Backbone as CSV, one residue per row, in Angstrom:
resi,resn,N_x,N_y,N_z,CA_x,CA_y,CA_z,C_x,C_y,C_z
1,MET,-48.089,-85.536,-133.536,-47.694,-87.065,-132.895,-45.832,-87.689,-132.704
2,SER,-45.525,-86.663,-132.081,-43.798,-86.780,-132.320,-43.257,-88.188,-131.529
3,ASP,-42.368,-88.703,-132.135,-41.960,-90.260,-131.776,-40.504,-90.312,-132.431
4,HIS,-39.778,-89.851,-131.004,-37.998,-90.082,-131.635,-37.649,-91.861,-131.809
5,ASP,-38.366,-92.513,-131.607,-37.966,-94.115,-131.542,-38.320,-94.279,-133.222
6,PHE,-38.925,-93.289,-134.038,-39.228,-93.557,-135.476,-39.086,-92.407,-135.944
7,ASP,-37.539,-91.775,-136.131,-37.228,-90.644,-136.616,-36.796,-90.826,-138.337
8,PHE,-36.752,-92.107,-138.518,-36.412,-92.814,-139.866,-37.694,-92.517,-140.795
9,GLU,-39.393,-92.549,-140.039,-40.463,-92.077,-140.656,-39.868,-90.502,-141.758
10,PRO,-40.452,-90.540,-142.978,-41.196,-89.052,-143.149,-42.293,-88.745,-142.645
11,GLN,-43.281,-89.103,-142.802,-43.924,-88.789,-141.598,-44.354,-90.198,-140.377
12,PRO,-44.882,-89.417,-139.410,-45.297,-90.776,-138.579,-45.587,-91.230,-138.948
13,GLY,-45.932,-92.549,-139.124,-46.825,-93.541,-139.574,-46.565,-94.407,-140.584
14,ILE,-45.886,-93.698,-141.928,-46.037,-93.533,-143.016,-44.291,-94.146,-143.396
15,PRO,-44.604,-95.334,-143.713,-43.001,-95.527,-144.109,-42.051,-95.058,-145.142
16,ALA,-43.049,-94.940,-145.993,-42.206,-93.917,-146.949,-42.662,-92.730,-147.728
17,PRO,-41.982,-91.874,-148.405,-43.042,-90.970,-148.951,-44.288,-91.011,-149.640
18,LEU,-45.478,-90.341,-149.503,-46.732,-90.770,-150.090,-46.590,-90.059,-151.474
19,PRO,-46.721,-90.964,-152.459,-46.990,-91.047,-154.060,-47.457,-89.379,-154.278
20,GLU,-47.290,-88.713,-155.109,-47.855,-87.610,-155.745,-49.451,-88.123,-155.944
21,GLY,-50.449,-87.067,-155.436,-51.462,-87.084,-155.147,-52.655,-87.736,-154.394
22,GLU,-51.695,-88.022,-153.489,-51.940,-89.259,-152.413,-52.097,-88.232,-150.845
23,GLU,-52.724,-88.042,-150.544,-52.826,-87.445,-149.121,-53.688,-88.104,-147.938
24,ILE,-52.764,-87.795,-146.827,-53.374,-88.378,-145.636,-54.936,-87.680,-144.960
25,LEU,-55.920,-88.964,-145.367,-56.897,-88.264,-144.676,-57.262,-88.235,-143.083
26,TRP,-56.866,-89.482,-142.494,-56.767,-89.460,-141.334,-55.830,-90.345,-140.322
27,GLN,-55.658,-89.704,-139.468,-54.241,-90.484,-138.477,-54.973,-91.188,-137.081
28,GLY,-54.773,-91.987,-136.463,-55.025,-92.276,-134.852,-54.487,-92.927,-134.391
29,LYS,-54.693,-92.933,-133.051,-54.279,-94.457,-132.101,-55.334,-95.244,-131.365
30,PRO,-54.936,-96.308,-130.830,-56.025,-97.255,-130.021,-55.801,-96.162,-128.460
31,GLU,-57.294,-95.903,-127.930,-57.112,-95.588,-127.017,-56.761,-96.652,-125.599
32,MET,-56.006,-96.264,-124.851,-55.651,-96.964,-124.116,-56.048,-97.845,-123.195
33,TRP,-57.097,-97.208,-122.417,-58.279,-98.105,-121.210,-58.785,-98.526,-121.953
34,ALA,-59.175,-98.296,-123.714,-60.060,-99.597,-124.384,-59.492,-100.639,-124.617
35,LEU,-58.300,-100.435,-125.214,-57.078,-101.450,-125.777,-57.003,-102.592,-124.123
36,ALA,-57.194,-101.763,-123.224,-55.959,-102.797,-121.377,-57.464,-103.853,-121.534
37,ARG,-58.877,-102.905,-122.129,-60.037,-103.539,-121.454,-59.901,-105.091,-122.541
38,GLU,-60.107,-104.476,-123.870,-60.595,-105.160,-125.408,-59.235,-106.480,-125.109
39,ALA,-58.305,-105.825,-125.527,-57.316,-106.469,-126.107,-56.748,-107.271,-125.092
40,PHE,-56.343,-106.713,-124.293,-55.074,-107.077,-123.022,-56.465,-108.363,-121.788
41,LYS,-57.577,-107.717,-121.941,-58.395,-108.529,-120.970,-58.094,-108.024,-119.192
42,ILE,-57.795,-107.048,-119.026,-57.223,-106.460,-117.593,-58.278,-106.764,-116.456
43,ARG,-59.680,-106.504,-117.295,-60.488,-106.792,-116.105,-60.934,-108.409,-115.775
44,TRP,-60.546,-109.391,-116.905,-60.647,-110.796,-116.264,-59.454,-110.861,-115.246
45,VAL,-58.068,-110.506,-115.907,-57.189,-111.097,-115.295,-56.613,-110.644,-114.318
46,THR,-57.342,-108.854,-113.507,-56.876,-108.755,-112.289,-57.872,-109.247,-111.220
47,GLY,-59.442,-109.514,-112.105,-60.304,-110.528,-111.751,-60.327,-111.940,-110.534
48,TYR,-59.396,-112.464,-111.878,-58.656,-113.545,-111.649,-58.168,-113.854,-110.369
49,MET,-56.869,-112.779,-110.214,-55.978,-112.550,-109.636,-56.615,-112.641,-108.132
50,VAL,-57.191,-111.642,-108.253,-58.460,-111.104,-106.914,-58.761,-112.711,-106.354
51,ALA,-59.457,-112.830,-107.023,-60.123,-114.153,-106.982,-59.584,-115.149,-106.179
52,LEU,-57.972,-115.504,-106.699,-57.449,-116.398,-106.208,-56.776,-116.093,-104.483
53,ALA,-56.992,-114.451,-104.652,-56.120,-114.309,-103.520,-57.789,-114.808,-102.375
54,LEU,-58.520,-114.133,-102.561,-59.660,-114.648,-101.604,-59.634,-116.085,-101.414
55,TRP,-59.271,-116.882,-101.864,-59.705,-118.834,-102.022,-58.461,-118.672,-101.370
56,ARG,-57.362,-118.057,-101.775,-55.515,-118.829,-100.864,-56.110,-118.763,-99.142
57,ALA,-56.939,-117.211,-99.290,-56.709,-116.513,-97.870,-58.054,-117.381,-97.205
58,PHE,-59.020,-117.705,-98.044,-60.340,-118.944,-97.236,-59.428,-120.517,-96.587
59,VAL,-58.793,-120.646,-97.662,-57.852,-121.949,-96.927,-57.093,-121.529,-95.950
60,ILE,-56.367,-120.933,-95.989,-55.308,-120.484,-94.901,-56.661,-120.565,-93.559
61,TRP,-57.210,-119.433,-93.863,-58.227,-119.295,-92.421,-58.692,-120.555,-91.806
62,THR,-58.991,-121.524,-92.879,-59.915,-122.851,-92.381,-58.994,-123.560,-91.902
63,GLU,-58.016,-123.461,-92.204,-56.780,-124.229,-91.688,-56.109,-124.172,-90.230
64,SER,-55.475,-122.584,-90.432,-54.493,-121.867,-89.246,-55.047,-120.682,-88.801
65,GLY,-56.689,-120.627,-88.963,-56.908,-119.131,-88.200,-56.468,-117.626,-89.354
66,LEU,-57.201,-116.613,-88.864,-57.825,-115.786,-89.416,-55.643,-114.910,-89.195
67,ALA,-55.190,-115.080,-88.134,-53.965,-114.399,-88.307,-52.985,-114.721,-89.216
68,LYS,-53.033,-116.129,-89.708,-52.265,-116.369,-90.852,-52.753,-115.738,-91.817
69,ALA,-54.038,-115.989,-91.753,-54.477,-115.812,-93.217,-54.808,-114.564,-94.069
70,LEU,-54.338,-113.289,-92.847,-54.651,-112.181,-93.440,-53.454,-111.656,-94.007
71,PRO,-52.277,-112.040,-93.564,-50.963,-111.817,-94.239,-50.910,-112.219,-95.687
72,THR,-51.024,-113.327,-96.095,-51.656,-113.951,-97.220,-52.226,-113.437,-98.057
73,LEU,-53.490,-112.934,-97.420,-54.756,-111.860,-98.306,-53.608,-110.797,-98.815
74,VAL,-53.562,-110.078,-98.222,-52.561,-109.060,-98.454,-51.264,-109.511,-98.851
75,LEU,-50.319,-110.158,-99.209,-49.488,-110.616,-100.364,-50.107,-110.878,-101.644
76,TYR,-50.907,-111.604,-101.346,-51.687,-112.045,-102.620,-52.551,-110.881,-103.892
77,LEU,-52.902,-110.027,-102.895,-53.554,-108.729,-103.453,-52.759,-108.110,-104.024
78,MET,-51.432,-107.676,-103.241,-50.625,-107.001,-103.929,-50.101,-107.404,-105.039
79,PHE,-50.141,-108.789,-105.110,-49.466,-109.451,-106.369,-50.707,-109.365,-107.520
80,ALA,-51.984,-108.776,-107.294,-53.262,-108.586,-108.032,-52.927,-107.126,-108.483
81,VAL,-52.750,-106.469,-107.524,-51.970,-104.869,-107.826,-50.933,-104.742,-109.239
82,GLY,-50.197,-105.706,-108.566,-48.803,-105.539,-110.039,-49.010,-106.004,-111.292
83,THR,-49.957,-107.244,-111.103,-50.762,-107.494,-112.368,-51.391,-106.742,-113.242
84,TYR,-52.250,-105.889,-112.833,-53.217,-104.880,-113.030,-52.271,-103.541,-113.827
85,LEU,-50.891,-103.506,-112.782,-50.284,-102.466,-113.722,-49.532,-102.879,-114.537
86,LEU,-49.221,-104.122,-114.404,-48.287,-104.175,-116.048,-48.878,-104.647,-117.011
87,VAL,-50.476,-105.257,-116.950,-51.324,-105.090,-118.146,-51.296,-103.974,-118.842
88,LEU,-51.280,-102.878,-117.766,-51.926,-101.433,-118.305,-50.356,-100.555,-118.719
89,LEU,-49.338,-101.449,-118.838,-48.269,-100.864,-119.170,-48.139,-101.483,-120.540
90,LEU,-48.478,-102.811,-120.333,-48.242,-103.111,-121.786,-49.169,-102.647,-122.685
91,ALA,-50.462,-101.937,-122.439,-51.382,-101.364,-123.211,-51.132,-100.102,-123.331
92,TYR,-50.402,-99.366,-122.402,-50.331,-98.054,-122.779,-48.436,-98.320,-123.960
93,VAL,-47.744,-99.569,-124.152,-46.719,-99.143,-124.297,-46.958,-99.412,-126.226
94,GLN,-48.248,-100.476,-125.995,-48.862,-100.691,-127.542,-49.658,-99.423,-127.754
95,ALA,-49.920,-99.016,-127.219,-50.707,-97.608,-128.188,-50.062,-96.382,-128.353
96,ARG,-48.934,-96.725,-127.782,-48.101,-95.454,-127.904,-47.269,-96.096,-129.037
97,ALA,-46.922,-97.244,-129.437,-46.362,-97.685,-130.859,-46.971,-97.724,-131.782
98,THR,-48.655,-97.705,-131.983,-49.233,-97.827,-132.726,-49.718,-96.564,-133.821
99,ILE,-49.727,-96.781,-134.829,-50.474,-95.137,-135.708,-50.972,-96.425,-136.767
100,TYR,-52.519,-95.978,-136.993,-53.365,-96.047,-138.016,-53.379,-95.181,-138.705
101,THR,-53.553,-95.198,-140.296,-53.213,-94.187,-141.193,-54.393,-94.311,-142.066
102,LEU,-54.917,-93.433,-142.639,-56.237,-93.599,-143.917,-55.468,-92.414,-145.162
103,THR,-55.138,-93.252,-146.036,-55.111,-91.592,-147.093,-55.885,-92.037,-148.020
104,SER,-55.930,-91.457,-149.183,-56.924,-91.609,-150.389,-56.957,-92.681,-151.152
105,ALA,-55.777,-93.468,-150.629,-55.190,-94.596,-151.239,-55.342,-96.184,-150.737
106,ARG,-55.016,-96.013,-149.636,-54.740,-96.871,-148.050,-55.316,-96.990,-147.096
107,ALA,-55.206,-97.767,-146.345,-55.132,-97.758,-145.063,-53.693,-98.854,-144.964
108,ILE,-52.734,-97.744,-143.954,-51.444,-97.858,-143.562,-52.164,-98.594,-141.513
109,LEU,-51.174,-99.691,-141.378,-51.411,-99.848,-140.168,-49.623,-100.146,-139.092
110,ARG,-48.942,-98.897,-138.734,-47.548,-99.237,-137.800,-48.194,-99.780,-136.466
111,VAL,-47.804,-101.271,-136.715,-47.777,-102.019,-135.038,-46.424,-102.152,-134.854
112,GLY,-46.854,-103.178,-133.620,-45.541,-103.258,-132.894,-44.680,-102.608,-131.793
113,ALA,-44.579,-103.135,-130.884,-43.661,-102.221,-129.653,-42.465,-102.595,-129.632
114,ALA,-41.740,-103.668,-129.624,-40.316,-104.251,-129.521,-40.211,-104.704,-131.257
115,LEU,-40.928,-104.479,-132.049,-40.781,-104.908,-133.430,-41.451,-103.778,-133.948
116,GLN,-41.628,-103.481,-134.682,-42.276,-102.213,-135.967,-42.300,-102.894,-136.974
117,VAL,-43.539,-102.730,-137.272,-43.983,-103.942,-138.765,-45.296,-102.344,-139.034
118,THR,-44.830,-102.039,-140.407,-46.129,-101.500,-141.111,-46.522,-102.936,-141.928
119,PHE,-47.897,-102.202,-142.137,-48.877,-102.917,-142.791,-49.614,-102.132,-144.037
120,THR,-49.376,-102.851,-145.314,-50.321,-101.456,-145.822,-51.506,-102.179,-146.918
121,VAL,-53.069,-101.669,-146.681,-53.875,-102.492,-147.824,-54.366,-101.543,-148.208
122,PRO,-54.270,-101.957,-149.785,-54.860,-101.048,-150.734,-56.291,-100.419,-150.468
123,TYR,-57.121,-99.762,-151.247,-58.420,-99.769,-150.896,-59.115,-100.992,-151.737
124,LYS,-58.857,-101.146,-152.884,-58.675,-102.314,-153.970,-59.021,-103.808,-153.780
125,ILE,-58.492,-104.231,-152.299,-58.103,-105.332,-152.297,-59.005,-105.593,-151.172
126,ILE,-59.400,-104.771,-150.244,-60.394,-104.847,-149.192,-61.889,-105.546,-149.810
127,GLU,-62.331,-106.373,-149.181,-63.650,-107.282,-149.629,-64.625,-106.886,-148.825
128,VAL,-64.153,-106.973,-147.340,-65.752,-106.323,-146.246,-64.534,-105.460,-145.369
129,ALA,-65.467,-104.357,-144.698,-65.142,-103.469,-143.709,-65.754,-103.641,-142.821
130,ALA,-65.451,-104.195,-141.621,-66.666,-104.455,-140.262,-66.352,-103.563,-139.284
131,LEU,-67.379,-102.566,-138.761,-67.411,-101.654,-137.625,-67.601,-102.319,-136.650
132,GLY,-67.237,-102.599,-135.086,-67.855,-103.086,-133.848,-67.859,-101.735,-132.787
133,LEU,-68.581,-101.353,-132.265,-68.843,-100.482,-131.242,-68.878,-100.739,-129.747
134,GLN,-68.253,-99.984,-128.866,-68.262,-100.231,-127.488,-69.807,-100.083,-127.040
135,LYS,-70.371,-100.744,-126.405,-71.444,-99.904,-125.736,-71.157,-99.052,-124.358
136,ARG,-72.088,-97.837,-124.466,-71.553,-96.823,-123.638,-70.665,-96.548,-123.920
137,SER,-69.624,-96.308,-124.810,-68.653,-95.489,-125.128,-69.006,-93.895,-125.377
138,LYS,-68.246,-93.351,-124.518,-68.969,-91.964,-124.480,-67.891,-91.251,-125.779
139,GLN,-66.917,-91.547,-126.049,-65.878,-91.432,-127.146,-66.060,-92.111,-128.486
140,GLY,-67.233,-92.901,-128.747,-67.693,-93.832,-129.482,-66.379,-94.752,-129.723
141,ILE,-65.519,-95.232,-129.034,-64.581,-96.153,-129.622,-64.935,-97.461,-129.922
142,GLY,-64.574,-97.536,-130.672,-64.840,-99.171,-131.784,-63.533,-99.818,-132.506
143,THR,-64.012,-100.739,-132.949,-62.679,-101.448,-133.980,-63.100,-101.616,-135.165
144,LEU,-62.590,-100.908,-136.342,-62.327,-101.110,-137.873,-61.865,-102.231,-138.420
145,ALA,-62.588,-103.405,-138.653,-61.424,-104.153,-138.971,-61.645,-104.395,-140.459
146,LEU,-60.632,-105.310,-141.384,-60.665,-105.340,-142.592,-60.429,-106.475,-143.518
147,GLN,-61.201,-107.253,-143.818,-61.680,-108.122,-144.707,-60.557,-108.285,-145.953
148,VAL,-59.156,-109.126,-146.087,-58.336,-108.767,-147.136,-58.285,-110.157,-147.613
149,PRO,-57.989,-110.503,-148.973,-58.035,-111.775,-149.930,-56.891,-113.012,-148.732
150,ASP,-57.310,-114.243,-148.569,-56.650,-114.868,-147.880,-54.672,-114.993,-148.778
151,ASP,-54.445,-114.646,-149.783,-53.712,-114.830,-150.269,-52.476,-113.714,-149.758
152,MET,-53.045,-112.948,-148.407,-51.845,-111.814,-148.150,-51.435,-112.463,-147.124
153,ARG,-51.561,-113.586,-146.621,-50.967,-114.490,-145.550,-50.484,-113.922,-144.307
154,LEU,-51.058,-113.113,-143.873,-51.019,-112.463,-142.947,-51.012,-113.402,-141.320
155,SER,-49.848,-112.751,-140.742,-49.836,-113.359,-139.395,-50.144,-112.562,-138.327
156,TYR,-51.933,-113.589,-137.718,-52.236,-112.919,-136.523,-51.369,-112.098,-135.427
157,THR,-50.293,-113.222,-134.765,-49.107,-112.861,-133.978,-48.553,-111.545,-134.379
158,VAL,-48.014,-111.567,-135.591,-47.342,-110.047,-135.596,-48.402,-108.730,-135.345
159,LEU,-49.986,-108.923,-136.362,-50.479,-108.053,-136.326,-51.328,-107.689,-135.073
160,TRP,-51.354,-108.759,-134.189,-52.040,-108.558,-132.367,-51.473,-107.129,-131.891
161,PRO,-52.089,-106.206,-130.821,-53.292,-106.490,-130.876,-54.223,-105.684,-132.270
162,SER,-53.550,-105.288,-133.341,-54.534,-105.221,-134.524,-54.833,-105.845,-135.504
163,ALA,-55.387,-106.746,-134.627,-56.335,-107.728,-135.649,-57.257,-107.931,-135.082
164,ARG,-58.258,-108.404,-135.713,-59.962,-108.591,-135.430,-59.760,-109.795,-134.618
165,PRO,-60.404,-109.756,-133.779,-60.171,-110.942,-132.419,-61.110,-112.647,-132.600
166,TRP,-59.776,-113.315,-132.730,-60.455,-114.704,-133.119,-60.405,-115.150,-134.706
167,HIS,-60.227,-114.314,-135.305,-59.941,-114.130,-136.534,-58.758,-114.588,-137.174
168,ILE,-57.967,-116.144,-136.426,-56.737,-116.531,-136.441,-56.096,-117.499,-137.621
169,ARG,-56.994,-118.505,-138.416,-56.888,-118.603,-139.272,-56.870,-117.813,-140.632
170,HIS,-57.504,-116.769,-140.708,-57.895,-116.217,-141.436,-57.533,-114.040,-140.926
171,PRO,-56.385,-114.233,-140.833,-55.867,-112.875,-139.753,-56.823,-111.195,-140.905
172,GLN,-57.203,-110.480,-139.670,-57.937,-108.963,-140.648,-57.153,-108.201,-139.751
173,PRO,-56.295,-107.032,-140.826,-56.208,-106.140,-140.038,-57.538,-104.741,-139.228
174,ALA,-56.780,-104.628,-138.376,-58.056,-103.464,-137.956,-57.556,-102.174,-136.992
175,PHE,-58.760,-101.601,-137.074,-57.811,-100.291,-136.192,-58.662,-100.770,-135.078
176,ARG,-57.726,-100.725,-133.912,-58.671,-101.192,-132.432,-58.771,-100.186,-131.505
177,CYS,-60.040,-100.488,-131.309,-60.327,-99.508,-130.091,-59.885,-98.197,-130.370
178,ILE,-60.592,-97.204,-131.971,-60.103,-96.262,-131.933,-61.587,-95.137,-131.875
179,PRO,-60.817,-93.966,-130.946,-62.026,-93.286,-130.625,-62.651,-92.389,-131.912
180,GLU,-64.586,-92.339,-131.917,-65.102,-91.763,-133.245,-64.596,-92.585,-134.204
181,ALA,-64.955,-93.834,-134.218,-65.484,-95.678,-135.427,-65.683,-95.044,-135.876
182,GLU,-66.983,-94.694,-135.549,-68.018,-94.115,-136.678,-67.529,-93.443,-137.873
183,ARG,-66.834,-92.370,-137.495,-66.592,-91.142,-138.415,-65.707,-91.785,-139.292
184,VAL,-64.577,-92.530,-138.501,-63.688,-93.127,-139.302,-63.814,-94.262,-140.136
185,ALA,-65.340,-94.735,-140.013,-65.731,-95.526,-140.728,-66.191,-95.246,-141.936
186,ARG,-66.670,-94.155,-141.913,-67.159,-93.277,-143.073,-66.450,-92.422,-144.124
187,ILE,-65.238,-92.153,-143.516,-64.341,-91.400,-144.285,-63.271,-92.651,-145.122
188,LEU,-63.242,-93.995,-144.008,-62.650,-94.887,-144.940,-63.514,-95.513,-146.312
189,ALA,-64.925,-95.605,-146.129,-66.104,-95.816,-147.026,-65.856,-94.700,-148.337
190,GLU,-65.876,-93.508,-148.028,-65.933,-92.885,-148.669,-64.859,-92.661,-149.633
191,ALA,-63.480,-92.674,-149.022,-61.708,-93.071,-149.838,-62.288,-94.137,-150.497
192,ALA,-62.437,-95.350,-149.938,-62.594,-96.604,-150.871,-63.720,-96.590,-152.189
193,GLN,-64.529,-95.475,-151.924,-65.201,-95.496,-153.060,-64.803,-94.845,-154.167
194,ALA,-64.571,-93.922,-153.609,-63.963,-92.868,-154.950,-62.422,-93.042,-155.536
195,LYS,-61.702,-94.194,-154.772,-60.665,-94.866,-155.407,-61.324,-95.574,-156.303
196,LEU,-61.948,-96.889,-155.799,-62.547,-98.102,-156.919,-63.434,-97.284,-157.810
197,ASN,-64.265,-95.704,-158.028,-64.579,-95.096,-159.003,-63.194,-94.522,-159.637
198,GLU,-62.140,-94.455,-159.578,-60.926,-93.330,-160.322,-61.030,-94.204,-161.655
199,PRO,-61.167,-93.905,-163.038,-60.872,-94.286,-164.065,-59.249,-94.231,-163.718
200,GLU,-58.972,-95.648,-164.704,-57.651,-95.956,-164.747,-57.420,-95.225,-166.140
201,LEU,-56.073,-94.968,-166.267,-55.641,-94.124,-167.458,-54.624,-95.225,-168.211
202,THR,-54.962,-95.606,-169.427,-53.550,-96.382,-169.876,-53.115,-96.138,-171.030
203,ARG,-51.835,-96.584,-171.720,-51.020,-95.828,-172.299,-51.273,-96.782,-173.917
204,THR,-51.989,-96.171,-175.209,-52.074,-96.867,-176.401,-51.266,-95.985,-177.322
205,PRO,-50.678,-96.358,-178.302,-50.080,-95.534,-179.201,-50.873,-94.849,-180.203
206,VAL,-50.626,-94.390,-180.917,-51.271,-93.546,-181.880,-51.220,-93.265,-182.990
207,ALA,-52.284,-94.024,-184.156,-52.019,-95.000,-184.853,-51.068,-94.227,-186.126
208,GLY,-51.242,-92.730,-186.324,-50.287,-92.189,-187.244,-48.961,-92.382,-186.381
209,ALA,-48.555,-91.865,-185.186,-47.366,-91.679,-184.792,-46.399,-93.729,-185.078
210,ALA,-47.380,-94.698,-184.691,-46.722,-96.487,-185.135,-47.078,-96.101,-186.419
211,ALA,-46.988,-95.824,-187.406,-47.187,-95.911,-188.984,-45.734,-94.941,-188.917
212,GLY,-45.536,-94.201,-188.164,-44.202,-93.288,-189.073,-44.868,-92.028,-190.141
213,LEU,-46.095,-91.513,-189.457,-46.645,-90.564,-190.593,-45.922,-88.950,-190.051
214,ALA,-45.505,-88.287,-190.831,-44.924,-86.716,-190.200,-46.508,-86.327,-190.276
215,PRO,-46.270,-85.371,-188.894,-47.190,-84.250,-188.731,-47.690,-83.407,-189.885
216,ALA,-49.167,-83.190,-190.165,-49.473,-82.068,-191.164,-49.042,-81.177,-191.346
217,GLU,-48.505,-80.259,-191.478,-48.531,-79.000,-191.751,-49.368,-77.830,-191.923
């Protein structure tokens, strides 16, 4: 996953070198076509433009006849095709710029095409992970959303499209439209469980050293 726009990263999608003992378990990107359908609503937008073309052509046909209606229909259909291509381009740019990462300690989302931002979500603060799968997807495409504490104060606008849809007041970072989403969810669950069960080591002074006792010979 080479991307010359982000050569400052020690690894693609990683804002800084990983601490010792932390390793990458999975990396991926949104699937472009799925992102265009789910996040950018390309079918609805294009359908609206086509319906507008038909309605406009029908109005002109009833008023001025078929000879004037056909050029209008062609013109509006060209607008519809242009809109479709523009939305598809936006989805491509977003999918190319986005990298999702799971490490042994956290989830990392590098998002944004014009303004690149990296969000880090430690497993210990994830309250719920919700998996939504697209129907009839041969690649198992789905969205994995991470519910985090409200005090993180995330911006839905900055996160989008890597955010759970319609959760605007309390945004949830999401691995949006990723292939093999169930497998990724299992990796997340196992890594989070391992991290939560990891013992925490604390340093406490030794009684003899604290009292200034010399070691016995």
